[in-house]
DSSP file (Angstrom, degrees, kcal/mol; ACC not computed):
  #  RESIDUE AA STRUCTURE BP1 BP2  ACC     N-H-->O    O-->H-N    N-H-->O    O-->H-N    TCO  KAPPA ALPHA  PHI   PSI    X-CA   Y-CA   Z-CA
    1    1 A M              0   0    0      0, 0.0     3,-0.0     0, 0.0     0, 0.0   0.000 360.0 360.0 360.0 164.8   -7.7  -18.3  -34.2
    2    2 A F    >   -     0   0    0      1,-0.0     3,-2.0     0, 0.0     4,-0.2  -0.808 360.0 -79.8-121.6 160.0   -6.6  -21.8  -33.2
    3    3 A P  T 3  S+     0   0    0      0, 0.0    -1,-0.0     0, 0.0     0, 0.0  -0.392 119.9  24.8 -60.1 133.4   -6.4  -23.6  -29.8
    4    4 A G  T 3> S+     0   0    0     -2,-0.1     4,-2.6     3,-0.0     5,-0.2   0.462  82.0 125.3  90.5   2.6   -3.3  -22.5  -28.0
    5    5 A F  H <> S+     0   0    0     -3,-2.0     4,-2.9     1,-0.2     5,-0.2   0.915  73.3  51.9 -59.8 -43.3   -3.1  -19.2  -29.8
    6    6 A G  H  > S+     0   0    0     -4,-0.2     4,-2.4     1,-0.2    -1,-0.2   0.898 110.7  47.6 -60.6 -41.1   -3.0  -17.2  -26.5
    7    7 A T  H  > S+     0   0    0      2,-0.2     4,-2.7     1,-0.2    -1,-0.2   0.921 112.7  48.6 -65.5 -44.3   -0.1  -19.4  -25.3
    8    8 A A  H  X S+     0   0    0     -4,-2.6     4,-2.5     1,-0.2    -2,-0.2   0.912 112.5  48.7 -62.7 -42.2    1.8  -19.0  -28.5
    9    9 A L  H  X S+     0   0    0     -4,-2.9     4,-2.6     2,-0.2     5,-0.2   0.907 110.8  50.9 -63.3 -41.9    1.3  -15.2  -28.4
   10   10 A N  H  X S+     0   0    0     -4,-2.4     4,-2.4    -5,-0.2    -2,-0.2   0.934 111.1  47.8 -61.3 -47.0    2.4  -15.1  -24.8
   11   11 A V  H  X S+     0   0    0     -4,-2.7     4,-2.4     1,-0.2    -2,-0.2   0.925 112.7  49.4 -60.1 -44.9    5.6  -17.0  -25.6
   12   12 A A  H  X S+     0   0    0     -4,-2.5     4,-2.6     1,-0.2    -2,-0.2   0.918 112.0  46.9 -62.6 -44.2    6.3  -14.8  -28.5
   13   13 A T  H  X S+     0   0    0     -4,-2.6     4,-2.8     1,-0.2     5,-0.2   0.877 111.9  50.8 -68.6 -35.6    5.8  -11.6  -26.6
   14   14 A V  H  X S+     0   0    0     -4,-2.4     4,-2.7    -5,-0.2     5,-0.2   0.927 112.3  47.0 -65.4 -43.2    7.9  -12.8  -23.7
   15   15 A L  H  X S+     0   0    0     -4,-2.4     4,-2.5    -5,-0.2    -2,-0.2   0.920 115.0  45.6 -64.6 -43.4   10.8  -13.7  -26.1
   16   16 A V  H  X S+     0   0    0     -4,-2.6     4,-2.6     2,-0.2     5,-0.2   0.943 115.2  47.0 -64.6 -47.0   10.6  -10.4  -27.9
   17   17 A G  H  X S+     0   0    0     -4,-2.8     4,-2.6     1,-0.2    -2,-0.2   0.898 113.2  48.8 -62.2 -40.7   10.4   -8.4  -24.7
   18   18 A S  H  X S+     0   0    0     -4,-2.7     4,-2.7    -5,-0.2     5,-0.2   0.915 110.7  51.0 -63.9 -42.5   13.3  -10.4  -23.2
   19   19 A G  H  X S+     0   0    0     -4,-2.5     4,-2.4    -5,-0.2    -2,-0.2   0.915 111.5  46.8 -61.4 -43.4   15.3   -9.8  -26.3
   20   20 A I  H  X S+     0   0    0     -4,-2.6     4,-2.7     2,-0.2     5,-0.5   0.926 112.8  50.2 -63.6 -44.0   14.7   -6.1  -26.3
   21   21 A G  H  X S+     0   0    0     -4,-2.6     4,-2.0     1,-0.2     5,-0.3   0.899 113.4  44.9 -62.0 -40.5   15.5   -6.0  -22.6
   22   22 A I  H  < S+     0   0    0     -4,-2.7     4,-0.4     2,-0.2    -1,-0.2   0.883 115.2  48.7 -70.4 -37.3   18.7   -7.9  -23.1
   23   23 A A  H  < S+     0   0    0     -4,-2.4    -2,-0.2    -5,-0.2    -1,-0.2   0.893 132.7  10.7 -71.4 -40.1   19.7   -5.8  -26.1
   24   24 A V  H >X S+     0   0    0     -4,-2.7     3,-1.4    -5,-0.2     4,-0.6   0.531 101.2  92.2-118.7  -8.4   19.1   -2.3  -24.7
   25   25 A G  G >< S+     0   0    0     -4,-2.0     3,-1.3    -5,-0.5    -3,-0.2   0.871  84.5  55.3 -58.5 -40.3   18.6   -2.8  -20.9
   26   26 A H  G 34 S+     0   0    0     -4,-0.4    -1,-0.3    -5,-0.3    -2,-0.1   0.677 101.8  60.3 -68.4 -15.7   22.2   -2.3  -20.0
   27   27 A R  G <4 S+     0   0    0     -3,-1.4    -1,-0.3     2,-0.1    -2,-0.2   0.617  90.4  85.4 -85.6 -13.1   22.1    1.1  -21.8
   28   28 A L  S << S-     0   0    0     -3,-1.3     5,-0.0    -4,-0.6     0, 0.0  -0.605  90.1-101.1 -88.8 148.4   19.4    2.4  -19.5
   29   29 A P    >>  -     0   0    0      0, 0.0     4,-2.2     0, 0.0     3,-0.6  -0.306  33.9-112.1 -63.0 153.3   20.1    4.0  -16.1
   30   30 A L  H 3> S+     0   0    0      1,-0.2     4,-2.8     2,-0.2     5,-0.2   0.867 116.5  56.3 -56.2 -40.5   19.5    1.8  -13.1
   31   31 A R  H 3> S+     0   0    0      1,-0.2     4,-2.0     2,-0.2    -1,-0.2   0.858 107.8  48.9 -64.0 -34.1   16.6    3.9  -11.9
   32   32 A V  H <> S+     0   0    0     -3,-0.6     4,-2.6     2,-0.2    -1,-0.2   0.921 111.6  48.8 -70.0 -43.7   14.8    3.4  -15.3
   33   33 A R  H  X S+     0   0    0     -4,-2.2     4,-2.6     1,-0.2    -2,-0.2   0.911 111.9  49.6 -61.1 -42.0   15.4   -0.3  -15.2
   34   34 A D  H  X S+     0   0    0     -4,-2.8     4,-2.7     2,-0.2    -1,-0.2   0.908 110.9  49.7 -62.7 -41.8   14.1   -0.4  -11.6
   35   35 A T  H  X S+     0   0    0     -4,-2.0     4,-2.5     2,-0.2    -2,-0.2   0.916 111.9  47.7 -64.2 -43.4   11.0    1.6  -12.7
   36   36 A V  H  X S+     0   0    0     -4,-2.6     4,-2.6     2,-0.2    -2,-0.2   0.923 112.9  48.7 -63.4 -44.2   10.3   -0.7  -15.6
   37   37 A T  H  X S+     0   0    0     -4,-2.6     4,-2.2     1,-0.2    -2,-0.2   0.914 112.3  48.6 -62.5 -42.9   10.8   -3.8  -13.4
   38   38 A D  H  X S+     0   0    0     -4,-2.7     4,-2.4     2,-0.2    -2,-0.2   0.911 111.5  49.8 -62.7 -42.5    8.4   -2.4  -10.8
   39   39 A A  H  X S+     0   0    0     -4,-2.5     4,-2.3     1,-0.2    -2,-0.2   0.918 111.0  48.6 -63.9 -43.3    5.8   -1.5  -13.4
   40   40 A L  H  X S+     0   0    0     -4,-2.6     4,-2.2     1,-0.2    -1,-0.2   0.888 110.8  51.8 -63.7 -37.7    6.0   -5.0  -14.9
   41   41 A G  H  X S+     0   0    0     -4,-2.2     4,-2.2     2,-0.2    -2,-0.2   0.905 109.5  49.1 -64.3 -41.5    5.6   -6.5  -11.4
   42   42 A L  H  X S+     0   0    0     -4,-2.4     4,-2.2     2,-0.2    -2,-0.2   0.899 111.2  49.1 -65.6 -40.4    2.6   -4.3  -10.7
   43   43 A V  H  X S+     0   0    0     -4,-2.3     4,-2.7     2,-0.2    -1,-0.2   0.896 109.6  52.8 -65.3 -38.6    1.0   -5.4  -14.0
   44   44 A T  H  X S+     0   0    0     -4,-2.2     4,-2.5     1,-0.2    -2,-0.2   0.911 109.0  49.3 -61.9 -42.0    1.7   -9.0  -13.1
   45   45 A L  H  X S+     0   0    0     -4,-2.2     4,-2.6     2,-0.2    -2,-0.2   0.890 110.3  51.4 -63.5 -38.6    0.0   -8.6   -9.8
   46   46 A L  H  X S+     0   0    0     -4,-2.2     4,-2.6     2,-0.2     5,-0.2   0.937 110.8  47.2 -62.3 -47.2   -3.0   -7.0  -11.5
   47   47 A I  H  X S+     0   0    0     -4,-2.7     4,-2.6     1,-0.2    -2,-0.2   0.908 112.3  50.5 -61.7 -41.9   -3.3   -9.9  -14.0
   48   48 A A  H  X S+     0   0    0     -4,-2.5     4,-2.7     2,-0.2    -1,-0.2   0.913 110.9  49.2 -62.8 -42.2   -2.9  -12.4  -11.1
   49   49 A G  H  X S+     0   0    0     -4,-2.6     4,-2.3     2,-0.2    -2,-0.2   0.917 112.2  47.3 -63.1 -43.7   -5.7  -10.6   -9.2
   50   50 A L  H  X S+     0   0    0     -4,-2.6     4,-1.4     2,-0.2    -2,-0.2   0.899 113.6  48.4 -64.8 -40.0   -8.0  -10.5  -12.2
   51   51 A S  H  X S+     0   0    0     -4,-2.6     4,-0.6    -5,-0.2    -2,-0.2   0.904 111.3  50.2 -65.9 -40.8   -7.3  -14.2  -12.8
   52   52 A A  H >< S+     0   0    0     -4,-2.7     3,-0.9     1,-0.2     4,-0.4   0.883 108.5  52.4 -65.5 -37.5   -7.9  -15.1   -9.2
   53   53 A S  H >< S+     0   0    0     -4,-2.3     3,-1.0     1,-0.2    -1,-0.2   0.808 101.7  60.3 -70.0 -26.4  -11.2  -13.2   -9.2
   54   54 A S  H >< S+     0   0    0     -4,-1.4     3,-1.6     1,-0.2    -1,-0.2   0.675  87.3  75.4 -74.2 -14.6  -12.4  -15.1  -12.2
   55   55 A V  T << S+     0   0    0     -3,-0.9    -1,-0.2    -4,-0.6    -2,-0.2   0.816  96.1  49.4 -62.9 -28.6  -12.0  -18.4  -10.3
   56   56 A T  T <  S+     0   0    0     -3,-1.0    -1,-0.3    -4,-0.4    -2,-0.2   0.278  80.6 137.2 -93.7  11.3  -15.2  -17.4   -8.5
   57   57 A D    <>  -     0   0    0     -3,-1.6     4,-2.5     1,-0.1     3,-0.2  -0.358  57.7-133.6 -59.9 131.9  -17.1  -16.6  -11.7
   58   58 A P  H  > S+     0   0    0      0, 0.0     4,-2.7     0, 0.0     5,-0.2   0.842 104.0  55.9 -58.2 -35.5  -20.6  -18.0  -11.6
   59   59 A V  H  > S+     0   0    0      2,-0.2     4,-1.7     1,-0.2     5,-0.1   0.924 110.3  44.6 -64.6 -43.3  -20.4  -19.6  -15.0
   60   60 A L  H  > S+     0   0    0     -3,-0.2     4,-2.3     2,-0.2     5,-0.3   0.921 113.3  51.0 -65.7 -43.6  -17.3  -21.5  -14.0
   61   61 A R  H  X S+     0   0    0     -4,-2.5     4,-2.8     1,-0.2    -2,-0.2   0.911 110.1  49.7 -59.8 -42.2  -18.9  -22.6  -10.7
   62   62 A D  H  < S+     0   0    0     -4,-2.7    -1,-0.2     1,-0.2    -2,-0.2   0.850 112.8  48.1 -64.8 -33.5  -22.0  -23.8  -12.5
   63   63 A A  H  < S+     0   0    0     -4,-1.7    -2,-0.2    -5,-0.2    -1,-0.2   0.856 130.6  15.3 -76.2 -35.4  -19.9  -25.8  -14.9
   64   64 A V  H  < S-     0   0    0     -4,-2.3    -2,-0.2     1,-0.3    -3,-0.2   0.500 112.6 -95.8-121.0  -5.8  -17.6  -27.5  -12.4
   65   65 A G     <  -     0   0    0     -4,-2.8    -1,-0.3    -5,-0.3    -2,-0.1  -0.278  42.8 -72.4 106.7 164.3  -19.2  -27.1   -9.0
   66   66 A D  S    S+     0   0    0      1,-0.2     4,-0.3     2,-0.1    -1,-0.1   0.891 126.6  29.3 -64.5 -44.3  -18.9  -24.7   -6.1
   67   67 A E  S  > S+     0   0    0      1,-0.2     4,-1.5    -3,-0.1     3,-0.3   0.621  99.3  85.6 -93.7 -14.1  -15.5  -25.8   -4.7
   68   68 A A  H  > S+     0   0    0      1,-0.2     4,-2.9     2,-0.2     5,-0.2   0.850  77.7  62.3 -62.5 -39.9  -13.9  -27.1   -7.8
   69   69 A P  H  > S+     0   0    0      0, 0.0     4,-1.9     0, 0.0    -1,-0.2   0.921 109.0  41.6 -56.7 -45.0  -12.4  -23.8   -9.2
   70   70 A V  H  > S+     0   0    0     -3,-0.3     4,-2.7    -4,-0.3    -2,-0.2   0.892 115.2  51.6 -67.6 -37.9  -10.1  -23.2   -6.3
   71   71 A L  H  X S+     0   0    0     -4,-1.5     4,-2.9     2,-0.2    -1,-0.2   0.857 106.7  54.2 -66.7 -34.2   -9.3  -26.9   -6.2
   72   72 A I  H  X S+     0   0    0     -4,-2.9     4,-2.4     2,-0.2    -2,-0.2   0.935 111.3  44.6 -63.6 -45.7   -8.4  -26.8   -9.9
   73   73 A V  H  X S+     0   0    0     -4,-1.9     4,-2.3    -5,-0.2     5,-0.2   0.934 114.6  49.0 -63.9 -45.8   -6.0  -23.9   -9.3
   74   74 A L  H  X S+     0   0    0     -4,-2.7     4,-2.6     1,-0.2     5,-0.2   0.934 112.3  48.6 -58.4 -47.2   -4.5  -25.7   -6.2
   75   75 A G  H  X S+     0   0    0     -4,-2.9     4,-3.0     1,-0.2     5,-0.3   0.896 110.0  51.3 -60.9 -41.8   -4.1  -28.9   -8.2
   76   76 A A  H  X S+     0   0    0     -4,-2.4     4,-2.4     2,-0.2    -1,-0.2   0.908 112.4  45.8 -63.8 -41.8   -2.4  -27.2  -11.1
   77   77 A V  H  X S+     0   0    0     -4,-2.3     4,-2.3     2,-0.2    -2,-0.2   0.924 116.3  45.1 -67.5 -43.9    0.1  -25.5   -8.8
   78   78 A V  H  X S+     0   0    0     -4,-2.6     4,-2.6    -5,-0.2    -2,-0.2   0.943 115.5  45.8 -66.0 -47.6    0.8  -28.6   -6.9
   79   79 A V  H  X S+     0   0    0     -4,-3.0     4,-2.8    -5,-0.2     5,-0.2   0.919 113.6  50.1 -63.4 -42.9    1.1  -30.9   -9.9
   80   80 A G  H  X S+     0   0    0     -4,-2.4     4,-2.5    -5,-0.3    -1,-0.2   0.904 111.8  48.4 -61.0 -41.3    3.3  -28.3  -11.7
   81   81 A G  H  X S+     0   0    0     -4,-2.3     4,-2.2     2,-0.2    -2,-0.2   0.898 112.2  48.5 -64.7 -41.2    5.6  -28.0   -8.6
   82   82 A I  H  X S+     0   0    0     -4,-2.6     4,-2.9     2,-0.2    -2,-0.2   0.937 112.7  47.3 -64.6 -46.6    5.9  -31.8   -8.4
   83   83 A I  H  X S+     0   0    0     -4,-2.8     4,-2.5     1,-0.2     5,-0.2   0.929 112.3  50.1 -61.8 -44.4    6.7  -32.2  -12.1
   84   84 A G  H  X>S+     0   0    0     -4,-2.5     5,-2.1    -5,-0.2     4,-0.7   0.888 113.2  46.8 -60.5 -38.9    9.3  -29.4  -11.9
   85   85 A S  H  <5S+     0   0    0     -4,-2.2     3,-0.4     3,-0.2    -2,-0.2   0.910 111.9  50.3 -68.9 -41.9   10.9  -31.0   -8.8
   86   86 A L  H  <5S+     0   0    0     -4,-2.9    -2,-0.2     1,-0.2    -1,-0.2   0.883 113.6  43.9 -66.2 -38.4   10.9  -34.5  -10.4
   87   87 A V  H  <5S-     0   0    0     -4,-2.5    -1,-0.2    -5,-0.2    -2,-0.2   0.596 108.4-127.4 -83.3  -8.5   12.5  -33.3  -13.6
   88   88 A G  T  X5 +     0   0    0     -4,-0.7     4,-3.0    -3,-0.4     5,-0.3   0.875  45.5 164.7  70.7  38.8   15.0  -31.2  -11.6
   89   89 A W  H  ><S+     0   0    0     -5,-2.1     4,-2.7     1,-0.2     5,-0.2   0.912  72.7  47.3 -55.6 -47.7   14.3  -27.9  -13.5
   90   90 A R  H  > S+     0   0    0     -6,-0.3     4,-2.0     1,-0.2    -1,-0.2   0.938 116.2  43.0 -64.0 -46.7   16.0  -25.7  -10.9
   91   91 A D  H  > S+     0   0    0      2,-0.2     4,-2.4     1,-0.2    -1,-0.2   0.908 114.9  50.2 -66.0 -40.9   19.1  -27.8  -10.6
   92   92 A A  H  X S+     0   0    0     -4,-3.0     4,-2.6     1,-0.2    -2,-0.2   0.911 110.9  48.5 -64.5 -41.6   19.4  -28.3  -14.4
   93   93 A S  H  X S+     0   0    0     -4,-2.7     4,-2.4    -5,-0.3    -1,-0.2   0.885 111.4  50.3 -67.7 -36.1   19.0  -24.6  -15.1
   94   94 A R  H  X S+     0   0    0     -4,-2.0     4,-2.2    -5,-0.2    -2,-0.2   0.910 112.2  47.3 -66.7 -40.6   21.7  -23.8  -12.5
   95   95 A R  H  X S+     0   0    0     -4,-2.4     4,-1.1     2,-0.2    -2,-0.2   0.922 113.6  48.1 -64.5 -43.0   24.1  -26.4  -14.0
   96   96 A W  H  <>S+     0   0    0     -4,-2.6     5,-1.3     1,-0.2     3,-0.4   0.910 112.0  48.6 -65.7 -41.8   23.5  -25.1  -17.5
   97   97 A V  H  <5S+     0   0    0     -4,-2.4    -1,-0.2     1,-0.2    -2,-0.2   0.892 113.0  48.3 -64.4 -39.1   23.9  -21.5  -16.5
   98   98 A G  H  <5S+     0   0    0     -4,-2.2    -1,-0.2    -5,-0.2    -2,-0.2   0.670 114.1  55.7 -74.6 -15.5   27.1  -22.4  -14.6
   99   99 A G  T  <5S-     0   0    0     -4,-1.1    -3,-0.1    -3,-0.4    -2,-0.1   0.480 120.3 -46.0 -90.6-128.8   28.3  -24.4  -17.7
  100  100 A S  T   5S+     0   0    0      2,-0.0    -3,-0.1     6,-0.0     2,-0.1   0.225  81.3 136.8 -97.7  14.8   28.8  -23.3  -21.2
  101  101 A A      < +     0   0    0     -5,-1.3     2,-0.3     5,-0.1     0, 0.0  -0.395  27.7 173.7 -65.6 135.7   25.5  -21.5  -21.8
  102  102 A T     >  +     0   0    0     -2,-0.1     4,-0.7     4,-0.0    -2,-0.0  -0.873  32.1  27.0-135.4 168.9   26.0  -18.2  -23.7
  103  103 A G  H  > S-     0   0    0     -2,-0.3     4,-1.5     1,-0.2     3,-0.4  -0.208 109.5 -33.7  77.1-166.4   23.8  -15.5  -25.2
  104  104 A W  H  > S+     0   0    0      1,-0.2     4,-2.4     2,-0.2     5,-0.2   0.820 131.4  60.6 -65.8 -32.5   20.3  -14.4  -24.2
  105  105 A P  H  > S+     0   0    0      0, 0.0     4,-2.4     0, 0.0    -1,-0.2   0.919 106.3  48.9 -60.9 -37.3   19.1  -17.9  -23.1
  106  106 A A  H  X S+     0   0    0     -4,-0.7     4,-2.6    -3,-0.4    -2,-0.2   0.894 109.7  51.2 -66.0 -38.7   21.9  -18.0  -20.5
  107  107 A Q  H  X S+     0   0    0     -4,-1.5     4,-2.0     2,-0.2    -1,-0.2   0.900 110.2  49.4 -65.9 -39.6   20.9  -14.6  -19.3
  108  108 A V  H  X S+     0   0    0     -4,-2.4     4,-2.1     2,-0.2    -2,-0.2   0.932 113.5  46.3 -63.1 -45.1   17.3  -15.6  -18.9
  109  109 A L  H  X S+     0   0    0     -4,-2.4     4,-3.2     1,-0.2     5,-0.2   0.866 108.8  55.1 -67.6 -35.3   18.3  -18.7  -17.0
  110  110 A R  H  X S+     0   0    0     -4,-2.6     4,-2.6     2,-0.2    -1,-0.2   0.906 108.6  49.2 -62.5 -39.5   20.7  -16.8  -14.8
  111  111 A G  H  X S+     0   0    0     -4,-2.0     4,-2.4     2,-0.2    -2,-0.2   0.909 112.8  47.3 -63.7 -41.8   17.8  -14.5  -13.8
  112  112 A N  H  X S+     0   0    0     -4,-2.1     4,-2.7     2,-0.2     5,-0.2   0.934 113.9  46.8 -63.9 -47.2   15.7  -17.5  -13.1
  113  113 A A  H  X S+     0   0    0     -4,-3.2     4,-1.7     1,-0.2    -2,-0.2   0.901 113.1  49.6 -63.6 -40.3   18.4  -19.2  -11.0
  114  114 A S  H  X S+     0   0    0     -4,-2.6     4,-0.6    -5,-0.2    -1,-0.2   0.928 113.6  45.2 -63.8 -45.2   19.1  -16.0   -9.2
  115  115 A A  H >< S+     0   0    0     -4,-2.4     3,-0.7     1,-0.2     4,-0.3   0.898 115.4  46.5 -66.7 -40.3   15.4  -15.4   -8.3
  116  116 A S  H >< S+     0   0    0     -4,-2.7     3,-0.9     1,-0.2     4,-0.3   0.748 101.9  65.0 -77.7 -20.7   14.8  -19.0   -7.3
  117  117 A S  H >< S+     0   0    0     -4,-1.7     3,-0.5     1,-0.2    -1,-0.2   0.717  90.7  66.8 -72.6 -17.5   18.0  -19.1   -5.1
  118  118 A K  T << S+     0   0    0     -3,-0.7    -1,-0.2    -4,-0.6    -2,-0.2   0.744 106.2  40.6 -72.7 -21.5   16.5  -16.5   -2.8
  119  119 A D  T <         0   0    0     -3,-0.9    -1,-0.2    -4,-0.3    -2,-0.2   0.375 360.0 360.0-106.7   4.2   13.8  -19.0   -1.7
  120  120 A S    <         0   0    0     -3,-0.5    -1,-0.1    -4,-0.3    -2,-0.1   0.467 360.0 360.0-100.8 360.0   15.9  -22.1   -1.5
């Protein structure tokens, strides 16, 4: 394997899963779609919990210090938020979705814009 393989695999699976969802999702009853969405949300919470618990891993603490793991996560979230705000990701995606975007990329961005508009 090569550096970044996990990221590439993640991107590929998200694109394939999104494509399948867009292609057949509208054919499923609403209760099935809700169940699938709930299940994916629960798995996401599980992954987040497991990732959060690994922040306190003794090997990581020994490598970077006692307080550093939490600070690394905090820094990554803050820096990512700042960069996203500076480049105007939310506004750009909303403009693009409202414009001439078509096909599955537009549907993905509409979902993103819809989800992020609930917190703005």
